[in-house]
C-alpha positions as CSV (number, residue, x, y, z in Angstrom):
1,M,-36.6,15.9,14.7
2,T,-35.7,12.5,16.2
3,P,-33.7,13.0,19.4
4,L,-30.0,12.0,18.9
5,H,-30.0,9.5,21.7
6,Q,-32.8,7.5,20.1
7,L,-30.6,6.5,17.2
8,R,-28.8,3.3,17.8
9,A,-25.4,2.2,16.4
10,G,-23.6,-1.0,15.4
11,I,-19.9,-1.2,14.9
12,I,-18.0,-3.5,12.5
13,G,-14.4,-3.8,13.5
14,T,-12.6,-4.2,16.8
15,G,-9.1,-2.9,16.0
16,F,-7.6,0.5,16.8
17,I,-10.3,2.7,15.4
18,G,-13.5,0.8,16.3
19,P,-13.3,1.6,20.0
20,V,-12.6,5.2,19.1
21,H,-16.0,5.3,17.4
22,I,-17.6,3.6,20.4
23,E,-16.1,6.0,22.9
24,A,-17.2,9.0,20.9
25,L,-20.8,7.7,20.5
26,K,-21.0,7.0,24.2
27,R,-20.1,10.6,24.9
28,L,-22.9,11.7,22.6
29,G,-25.4,9.6,24.5
30,V,-25.9,7.3,21.5
31,T,-26.6,3.7,22.4
32,V,-24.2,1.2,20.8
33,N,-26.2,-2.0,20.5
34,G,-24.0,-4.2,18.3
35,I,-20.3,-5.1,17.8
36,C,-19.0,-7.3,15.0
37,G,-15.6,-8.9,14.5
38,S,-13.8,-12.1,15.2
39,T,-15.6,-14.1,17.8
40,K,-12.9,-13.5,20.4
41,S,-12.4,-9.8,19.8
42,A,-16.1,-9.0,19.4
43,R,-16.8,-10.6,22.8
44,Q,-13.9,-8.8,24.5
45,V,-14.9,-5.4,23.1
46,G,-18.6,-6.0,23.7
47,N,-18.0,-7.0,27.3
48,L,-15.7,-4.0,27.9
49,W,-18.2,-1.5,26.6
50,G,-21.4,-3.1,27.7
51,I,-22.6,-3.8,24.1
52,P,-25.5,-6.3,24.2
53,E,-25.5,-7.7,20.7
54,I,-22.2,-9.5,19.8
55,Y,-21.7,-10.8,16.3
56,G,-18.7,-13.1,16.0
57,D,-17.0,-14.7,13.0
58,Y,-17.3,-11.3,11.2
59,D,-21.0,-12.0,10.6
60,Y,-22.0,-8.4,9.7
61,E,-25.0,-9.7,7.7
62,A,-26.6,-10.9,10.9
63,M,-26.0,-7.6,12.6
64,Y,-27.7,-5.8,9.7
65,T,-30.9,-7.7,10.4
66,S,-31.1,-6.4,13.9
67,P,-34.1,-4.0,14.5
68,N,-32.1,-2.4,17.3
69,I,-29.4,-0.8,15.0
70,D,-30.1,2.3,12.9
71,V,-26.6,3.4,12.0
72,V,-23.6,1.2,11.0
73,H,-20.0,2.2,11.6
74,I,-17.7,0.3,9.3
75,T,-14.2,0.3,10.8
76,S,-13.0,-3.0,9.2
77,P,-10.0,-3.4,6.8
78,N,-10.2,-1.4,3.6
79,K,-10.7,-4.4,1.2
80,V,-14.2,-5.1,2.7
81,H,-15.5,-1.6,3.0
82,V,-17.5,-1.5,-0.3
83,E,-19.1,-4.9,0.2
84,Q,-20.2,-4.0,3.8
85,C,-21.4,-0.5,2.7
86,L,-23.5,-1.8,-0.2
87,H,-25.2,-4.4,2.0
88,A,-25.9,-1.9,4.8
89,L,-27.5,0.5,2.3
90,E,-29.6,-2.4,0.9
91,M,-30.9,-3.0,4.4
92,G,-31.8,0.6,4.9
93,K,-29.1,1.3,7.4
94,H,-27.3,4.7,7.7
95,V,-23.6,4.4,7.3
96,I,-20.4,6.0,8.6
97,C,-17.5,4.3,6.8
98,E,-13.8,4.6,7.7
99,K,-11.6,6.0,5.0
100,P,-10.7,5.0,2.4
101,L,-14.1,4.3,1.0
102,G,-12.7,1.4,-1.1
103,M,-9.8,0.0,-3.0
104,T,-10.7,1.2,-6.6
105,T,-12.9,3.8,-8.2
106,K,-14.8,1.0,-10.0
107,D,-15.9,-0.3,-6.5
108,T,-16.5,3.1,-4.9
109,Q,-18.7,4.2,-7.8
110,L,-21.0,1.4,-6.8
111,V,-21.4,3.0,-3.4
112,V,-22.1,6.4,-4.9
113,D,-24.7,4.9,-7.2
114,A,-26.4,3.1,-4.3
115,V,-26.6,6.3,-2.2
116,R,-28.0,8.2,-5.2
117,K,-30.6,5.5,-5.7
118,G,-31.8,6.0,-2.2
119,G,-32.5,9.7,-2.9
120,K,-33.6,12.2,-0.4
121,K,-35.5,9.7,1.7
122,G,-32.7,7.1,1.6
123,P,-30.0,6.4,4.2
124,V,-27.4,9.0,5.1
125,F,-23.9,8.1,4.1
126,A,-20.6,9.6,5.5
127,V,-16.9,8.8,5.1
128,N,-14.9,9.4,8.3
129,Y,-12.7,12.3,7.2
130,M,-13.1,13.6,10.7
131,C,-10.4,16.3,10.5
132,R,-13.1,18.6,9.1
133,F,-14.5,18.8,12.6
134,F,-11.5,20.2,14.5
135,P,-12.7,23.8,15.4
136,A,-9.4,25.1,14.0
137,I,-10.2,23.6,10.6
138,L,-13.7,25.1,10.6
139,Q,-12.2,28.5,11.6
140,M,-9.8,28.4,8.7
141,R,-12.5,27.4,6.3
142,A,-14.6,30.4,7.5
143,M,-11.6,32.8,7.2
144,V,-11.0,31.7,3.6
145,A,-14.7,32.0,2.6
146,R,-15.0,35.5,4.1
147,G,-11.9,36.7,2.2
148,D,-9.9,37.4,5.4
149,L,-6.7,36.1,3.7
150,G,-7.4,37.7,0.3
151,K,-7.1,35.6,-2.8
152,I,-5.5,32.2,-1.8
153,I,-2.2,31.7,-3.7
154,H,-0.9,28.4,-2.5
155,V,-1.0,25.8,0.3
156,Q,2.0,23.9,1.7
157,G,2.1,21.2,4.4
158,H,2.7,17.6,5.4
159,F,1.4,14.5,7.2
160,F,4.3,12.9,9.0
161,Q,4.3,9.7,11.1
162,D,7.0,7.4,12.3
163,W,5.1,4.3,13.3
164,L,6.4,2.3,10.3
165,L,10.0,3.6,10.5
166,H,11.6,0.2,11.3
167,E,11.6,-2.9,9.1
168,T,10.0,-4.8,12.0
169,D,7.0,-2.4,12.1
170,Y,4.0,-4.2,10.6
171,N,0.4,-3.5,9.9
172,W,-2.1,-5.0,7.4
173,R,-2.1,-1.6,5.6
174,I,1.4,-2.4,4.3
175,L,-0.1,-5.1,2.0
176,A,-1.7,-3.7,-1.2
177,S,-4.1,-6.7,-1.1
178,E,-5.5,-5.6,2.2
179,G,-5.3,-1.8,2.2
180,G,-4.9,-0.7,-1.4
181,K,-2.1,0.2,-3.8
182,L,-1.3,3.4,-1.9
183,R,-0.5,3.2,1.8
184,A,1.0,6.4,3.1
185,V,-0.8,8.6,0.6
186,G,-4.0,6.6,0.7
187,D,-4.1,6.0,4.4
188,V,-3.1,9.4,5.9
189,G,-2.4,11.6,2.9
190,T,-6.1,11.6,1.9
191,H,-6.8,13.1,5.3
192,W,-4.5,16.0,4.5
193,I,-6.0,16.5,1.0
194,D,-9.6,16.3,2.2
195,A,-8.9,18.8,5.0
196,V,-7.3,21.2,2.6
197,G,-10.0,20.9,0.1
198,F,-12.6,21.4,2.8
199,V,-10.9,24.6,4.0
200,L,-10.6,25.9,0.4
201,G,-14.1,24.9,-0.6
202,A,-12.7,23.3,-3.8
203,K,-11.8,19.8,-5.2
204,T,-8.4,18.7,-6.6
205,E,-8.4,18.7,-10.4
206,S,-4.9,17.5,-11.2
207,V,-1.8,16.1,-9.6
208,F,1.9,15.5,-10.1
209,A,3.4,13.0,-7.7
210,H,6.4,10.9,-6.7
211,I,6.1,8.0,-4.3
212,E,8.9,5.9,-2.9
213,T,9.2,2.6,-1.0
214,F,12.3,2.8,1.1
215,Y,11.8,-0.7,2.6
216,K,11.5,-3.1,-0.3
217,A,11.2,-5.9,2.3
218,R,10.0,-6.0,5.9
219,K,9.4,-8.5,8.6
220,R,5.9,-9.4,9.8
221,P,4.5,-11.4,12.6
222,K,3.2,-14.9,11.9
223,G,-0.2,-14.1,13.2
224,E,-2.5,-11.1,13.3
225,V,-1.5,-7.9,15.1
226,K,-3.4,-4.8,16.1
227,T,-2.5,-1.4,14.8
228,F,0.5,0.2,16.7
229,A,1.0,-3.0,18.7
230,K,4.6,-4.1,19.4
231,V,5.8,-7.6,18.3
232,D,8.9,-9.6,19.2
233,P,11.2,-9.5,16.1
234,K,12.1,-13.2,16.8
235,K,8.6,-14.2,16.0
236,M,8.6,-12.5,12.5
237,V,9.0,-13.7,8.9
238,D,10.3,-11.8,5.8
239,Y,7.9,-10.5,3.1
240,K,8.1,-8.1,0.1
241,V,6.5,-4.6,0.4
242,D,4.2,-3.4,-2.4
243,T,3.1,-0.1,-1.0
244,E,4.9,3.3,-0.5
245,D,6.5,4.7,2.6
246,F,6.6,8.3,1.3
247,G,4.9,10.5,-1.2
248,S,5.5,14.0,-2.5
249,V,2.4,15.5,-4.2
250,L,1.7,18.7,-6.1
251,L,-2.0,19.4,-6.4
252,K,-4.0,22.0,-8.4
253,F,-7.5,22.7,-7.0
254,G,-10.5,23.8,-9.0
255,K,-12.9,26.7,-8.4
256,A,-14.4,27.5,-5.0
257,K,-18.0,28.9,-4.8
258,H,-16.9,31.9,-2.8
259,G,-14.3,33.0,-5.4
260,F,-11.4,33.4,-3.0
261,A,-9.7,30.1,-3.7
262,D,-9.8,29.4,-7.5
263,G,-7.0,27.3,-9.1
264,V,-5.0,27.1,-5.9
265,H,-1.7,25.2,-6.0
266,A,-0.7,23.0,-3.1
267,N,2.4,20.9,-2.1
268,A,2.1,18.0,0.3
269,S,4.8,15.7,1.7
270,I,3.4,12.4,3.2
271,S,5.6,10.0,5.2
272,Q,5.1,7.1,7.6
273,V,8.8,6.9,8.2
274,A,9.5,10.4,9.6
275,A,11.4,9.8,12.8
276,G,10.1,11.8,15.7
277,W,6.8,12.7,14.2
278,K,4.0,10.7,15.7
279,C,1.0,12.2,13.9
280,S,1.6,15.6,12.4
281,L,-1.0,16.8,9.9
282,S,0.0,20.3,9.2
283,F,-0.7,22.9,6.5
284,G,-0.6,26.6,5.8
285,I,-3.0,28.5,3.6
286,Y,-1.3,31.5,2.0
287,G,-3.2,34.4,0.5
288,T,-2.6,37.9,-0.8
289,K,-3.7,39.5,2.6
290,G,-2.4,36.9,5.0
291,S,-1.9,33.3,6.0
292,V,-3.2,30.8,8.5
293,R,-1.4,27.7,9.7
294,W,-2.4,24.7,11.8
295,D,-0.8,21.4,13.1
296,L,-2.7,18.5,14.5
297,Q,-0.1,18.2,17.3
298,Q,-1.3,21.6,18.5
299,P,-5.0,21.2,17.6
300,N,-6.5,24.0,19.6
301,E,-4.7,26.9,18.0
302,I,-4.0,28.5,14.6
303,T,-1.3,31.0,13.6
304,V,-2.4,33.9,11.5
305,G,0.4,35.7,9.6
306,R,0.5,39.2,8.2
307,R,3.1,41.1,6.2
308,D,2.1,44.6,7.5
309,G,0.9,43.7,11.0
310,P,1.7,41.4,13.9
311,N,1.3,37.7,13.6
312,Q,-1.3,36.2,15.9
313,I,-1.9,32.9,17.6
314,L,-5.7,32.3,18.0
315,Q,-6.8,29.7,20.5
316,R,-10.1,27.9,20.3
317,G,-12.9,29.5,22.2
318,T,-11.2,32.9,22.5
319,P,-12.1,36.2,20.7
320,G,-11.2,35.8,17.0
321,F,-12.8,32.4,16.7
322,L,-16.3,32.6,15.1
323,E,-19.5,31.9,17.0
324,D,-20.5,29.2,14.4
325,V,-17.2,27.4,15.2
326,A,-18.2,27.3,18.9
327,N,-21.1,25.0,18.0
328,Y,-18.4,22.3,17.4
329,T,-16.7,22.5,20.8
330,D,-17.9,21.4,24.2
331,Y,-15.3,22.7,26.6
332,P,-14.4,26.2,27.8
333,P,-11.3,28.0,26.5
334,G,-8.1,26.6,27.9
335,H,-9.5,23.1,28.2
336,P,-7.8,21.2,25.3
337,E,-9.9,19.2,22.8
338,G,-8.3,16.8,20.3
339,F,-8.6,13.6,18.3
340,S,-11.5,12.0,20.0
341,D,-13.4,15.3,20.2
342,A,-13.2,15.7,16.4
343,H,-14.6,12.2,16.0
344,K,-17.4,13.0,18.4
345,M,-18.3,16.2,16.6
346,H,-18.2,14.5,13.2
347,Y,-20.6,11.8,14.4
348,R,-22.8,14.4,16.0
349,A,-23.1,16.2,12.7
350,V,-24.0,13.0,10.9
351,Y,-26.5,11.9,13.5
352,E,-28.1,15.3,13.6
353,H,-28.4,15.1,9.8
354,I,-30.2,11.7,10.2
355,A,-32.4,12.9,13.0
356,S,-33.5,16.1,11.1
357,G,-34.5,14.2,8.0
358,K,-31.4,15.6,6.2
359,Q,-32.3,19.2,7.1
360,T,-29.1,20.2,8.8
361,P,-25.9,21.1,6.9
362,A,-23.9,18.2,5.6
363,L,-20.4,19.4,6.4
364,F,-19.2,15.8,6.6
365,A,-17.6,13.9,3.7
366,T,-20.1,12.1,1.5
367,A,-19.9,9.0,-0.6
368,E,-19.0,11.2,-3.6
369,D,-16.2,12.8,-1.5
370,G,-14.9,9.3,-0.6
371,H,-15.1,8.3,-4.3
372,H,-13.2,11.5,-5.3
373,E,-10.3,10.6,-2.9
374,I,-9.9,7.2,-4.6
375,K,-9.9,8.8,-8.0
376,L,-7.2,11.1,-6.6
377,C,-5.2,8.1,-5.3
378,E,-5.4,6.4,-8.7
379,A,-4.2,9.7,-10.4
380,I,-1.3,10.0,-8.0
381,L,-0.2,6.4,-8.7
382,E,-0.5,7.1,-12.4
383,S,1.4,10.3,-12.2
384,S,4.3,8.8,-10.2
385,E,4.7,6.0,-12.8
386,A,4.4,8.3,-15.8
387,K,6.2,11.3,-14.2
388,T,3.7,13.8,-15.5
389,W,0.6,15.8,-14.5
390,V,-2.6,13.7,-14.4
391,K,-6.2,14.9,-14.2
392,V,-8.3,13.6,-11.4
């Protein structure tokens, strides 16, 4: 098995999420040898993090030729994901791609085909649905698979944010040409759906959805702006909005291998205009013997509910959490872990899979998982327009 620290990374993208990848990799002891973005931003990020190879003018092709990079992290805007993924695979690079995998299923199918073509000896490919690696999520998954909650009946939850509440809030994701036809559902809603499917051990088979754009027009800055950055409204211009602010989605899942979560119904509300909610991914799994609930804003604990017994709050690292889950945590009980730690554990799982020659469990989202999420988005859009159930 190749030691983890001998694998070397290159990062495409210098916005909000790129440095999150860098920081997590540094904590794992992985060397980040390359950074790619605009000439100015690549130089700034490279100098800040001590990255030796700087590729300006978005020249990712040059970065792919570097013999000092084994794994490419693609954190660029959605519209270029597929192109950058395909080229990386052609060059024999392992890939971790930010979600969504692409803009359309026609494009993401190309990535699936390229990964399949590589076979068992080809590059490892992962999509960054990192919520799978919160210890609480792994605990919930184990509880469902063991039958602790009985037969799962339904799931209910939400993903609420307020960072696009005002008409002056802007990000490139608002533009369908940059981020895809679905924004709230595609950008954060798929995190919710992937996490729930991971816990259940099943894929979504059909959906009934309604999406709504509350701001038909917004204001945007005249130049580029980083995610979550504030901009002076006086330096903005008007533009039409072609993506949704809100989505309400009913989902029906297929069969799970363990038999405890077959044909589960779920209900999700997705909003990026929910005042007061910064980043609340929350859901409850309800079964015939009990329930379990989790919220990203309290990531280190889950609430277990019973009809005929006391409810419990289980905290990460304390009795009640499984030993297998402890493998995905670094700090003792009472020392909070969160967003950056889930990223770190996700990348560790991918890098261990690479280092072992694909012998370790692939709990991470694959190219096929990423492709399924885009199929799901297209079905949600079709359902909202037709006002009917649509198969995924």
